[in-house]
DODREN-862575 format. One record per residue (C-alpha): residue number from 1; x, y, z. Coordinates in steps of 0.2 Angstrom, whole numbers, m for minus. Example, Ala and Ser with C-alpha at 12.3 -4.5 7.8 and 13.67 -1.06 7.14 Angstrom:
# DODREN-862575
   nr     px     py     pz
    1     62    m22     39
    2     68     m5     36
END
This chain:
# DODREN-862575
   nr     px     py     pz
    1    m83    m38    m98
    2    m72    m25   m107
    3    m56    m25   m112
    4    m43    m14   m118
    5    m25    m14   m125
    6     m9     m7   m127
    7      7    m11   m132
    8     12    m14   m116
    9     m3    m15   m103
   10    m19    m26   m105
   11    m35    m20    m94
   12    m51    m33    m93
   13    m65    m27    m81
   14    m79    m40    m77
   15    m91    m42    m62
   16    m83    m25    m56
   17    m67    m31    m55
   18    m52    m23    m66
   19    m38    m34    m71
   20    m22    m24    m76
   21     m9    m35    m85
   22      9    m30    m87
   23     11    m33   m105
   24     28    m37   m110
   25     33    m54   m107
   26     47    m54   m120
   27     57    m41   m108
   28     51    m50    m93
   29     39    m36    m91
   30     53    m24    m87
   31     48     m4    m86
   32     52      5    m98
   33     44     24   m102
   34     30     15   m115
   35     25      4   m102
   36     24     18    m87
   37     14     28    m98
   38      3     16   m101
   39      1     11    m84
   40     m2     26    m77
   41    m17     31    m89
   42    m24     14    m85
   43    m24     20    m67
   44    m32     37    m71
   45    m46     30    m82
   46    m50     15    m69
   47    m49     27    m54
   48    m64     37    m60
   49    m73     22    m69
   50    m88     20    m57
   51    m91      3    m62
   52    m74     m2    m55
   53    m73     m8    m36
   54    m57    m17    m35
   55    m41    m17    m45
   56    m29    m33    m46
   57    m12    m29    m55
   58     m4    m45    m63
   59      7    m48    m77
   60      8    m60    m93
   61     21    m73    m96
   62     30    m87    m87
   63     47    m79    m82
   64     41    m65    m71
   65     28    m53    m65
   66     41    m38    m68
   67     61    m38    m69
   68     62    m20    m63
   69     68     m6    m75
   70     74    m10    m94
   71     93    m10    m93
   72     92     m3   m111
   73     83     13   m106
   74     95     14    m90
   75    109     12   m103
   76    102     27   m115
   77     98     38   m101
   78     79     35   m104
   79     76     32    m86
   80     62     46    m80
   81     63     44    m60
   82     50     58    m59
   83     38     46    m69
   84     42     31    m60
   85     39     39    m43
   86     23     46    m50
   87     16     30    m56
   88     20     20    m40
   89     13     35    m28
   90     m4     32    m41
   91     m4     15    m38
   92     m1     16    m19
   93    m13     29    m18
   94    m26     22    m30
   95    m43     27    m22
   96    m49      9    m24
   97    m41     m7    m15
   98    m28    m14    m27
   99    m22    m34    m26
  100     m6    m38    m34
  101     m5    m56    m40
  102     13    m59    m43
  103     13    m73    m57
  104     26    m87    m59
  105     47    m80    m61
  106     54    m66    m55
  107     47    m51    m45
  108     64    m41    m42
  109     71    m23    m38
  110     58    m10    m49
  111     45    m23    m50
  112     46    m27    m32
  113     44     m8    m30
  114     28     m9    m38
  115     22    m23    m29
  116     25    m14    m13
  117     14     m1    m21
  118     m1    m13    m20
  119    m12    m15     m4
  120    m12    m35     m4
  121      0    m45    m12
  122     m2    m63    m17
  123     10    m74    m26
  124     10    m89    m36
  125     21   m104    m27
  126     34   m102    m42
  127     35    m83    m39
  128     54    m77    m34
  129     57    m60    m25
  130     74    m50    m24
  131     81    m32    m25
  132     97    m29    m34
  133     97    m12    m31
  134    113    m14    m25
  135    123    m20    m39
  136    113     m5    m50
  137    109     11    m43
  138    102     19    m26
  139     83     14    m27
  140     71     28    m33
  141     55     17    m33
  142     53     17    m13
  143     63      1    m10
  144     72     10      5
  145     56     17     10
  146     41      5      9
  147     50    m11     12
  148     57     m6     29
  149     41     m1     35
  150     33    m17     28
  151     45    m30     35
  152     54    m21     47
  153     74    m10     46
  154     84    m26     48
  155     75    m38     37
  156     74    m24     23
  157     93    m21     26
  158     96    m40     24
  159     87    m42      8
  160     93    m26      1
  161    113    m27      7
  162    113    m46      0
  163    101    m45    m17
  164     97    m62     m9
  165     82    m71    m18
  166     68    m77     m8
  167     53    m91    m14
  168     36    m86    m10
  169     35    m95      4
  170     51    m86     10
  171     44    m71      7
  172     27    m73     15
  173     36    m78     30
  174     46    m60     30
  175     28    m52     29
  176     31    m46     10
  177     14    m55      3
  178      0    m61     12
  179     m3    m79      4
  180      4    m91     m9
  181     m8   m100    m20
  182     m3   m114    m35
  183      2   m105    m50
  184    m13   m111    m58
  185    m24   m104    m45
  186    m18    m88    m43
  187    m29    m78    m52
  188    m43    m86    m47
  189    m38    m83    m30
  190    m35    m65    m33
  191    m53    m63    m39
  192    m60    m73    m25
  193    m51    m60    m11
  194    m57    m46    m24
  195    m76    m51    m21
  196    m74    m53     m3
  197    m68    m35     m3
  198    m83    m30    m15
  199    m94    m37      0
  200    m90    m21     11
  201    m95     m3     10
  202    m84      3     m4
  203    m85     20      1
  204    m79     16     17
  205    m66      7     13
  206    m58     18      1
  207    m59     29     15
  208    m51     18     27
  209    m37     16     14
  210    m33     35     14
  211    m32     35     33
  212    m21     20     33
  213    m10     27     21
  214     m9     44     28
  215     m6     38     45
  216      8     26     38
  217     17     41     33
  218     17     52     49
  219     20     48     67
  220      9     37     79
  221      1     51     87
  222     m5     61     72
  223    m11     46     65
  224    m21     43     79
  225    m29     60     78
  226    m32     57     59
  227    m42     42     62
  228    m51     49     78
  229    m57     65     66
  230    m61     53     51
  231    m70     43     62
  232    m82     57     70
  233    m84     64     53
  234    m90     48     46
  235   m102     46     60
  236   m111     61     58
  237   m113     56     39
  238   m119     38     42
  239   m131     43     57
  240   m138     57     45
  241   m140     45     32
  242   m152     33     43
  243   m139     20     45
  244   m146      4     55
  245   m135     m6     66
  246   m146    m22     63
  247   m145    m22     46
  248   m124    m21     49
  249   m126    m36     61
  250   m138    m47     52
  251   m126    m45     36
  252   m111    m49     46
  253   m120    m65     55
  254   m126    m73     37
  255   m108    m73     31
  256   m102    m81     47
END
């Protein structure tokens, strides 16, 4: 196991799973310039690390995963929207699968935007979700873009227009998260999902993540064309590598 720590972000790697922990619990892990820069560097390093298959993004403390932008930075004009977007886009387009493990307390506004940049979201049964951009400023991290595509336009409008908070179970019903676990089990369950992901062909998973992300940003027909082209290209590569369908079927049956 290897571990690194900056003043704002902690990284642990074990069993080819990297856990990145937002580590400003005294500020409910709110996003200031230093944290965003530390997180960006961690993502750059882990993406290049061949010893990592899956990334889990989580947070320290009991008050929340992330309360959004640091309001002190906002009041002082220190918010860098370009950096914020760059980090969240880096998280969304991270080459390897990313699981967001949303801890107890608040995952709101900029914190929710960060969560929505993950591939798969699971949450503690004590987590709370909401978007309060309507009280502060127009969103700059994708709330008005990612959320409608994930849960539907009307639900996203209702959530944003009312600044209403949701329990973890309510967030699951909305489609914001995929599963809710008891607080004490959250990290173990996130690692269980990561281990299941590790059983797949990592090269193919990373390629399919790229296809899904690119297809999600375009129209349906273009997405189909992209998938078809990548499938044919991948098929040629697989066949040239002496792929065995029997081996693939045997492996699948062994897991049933």
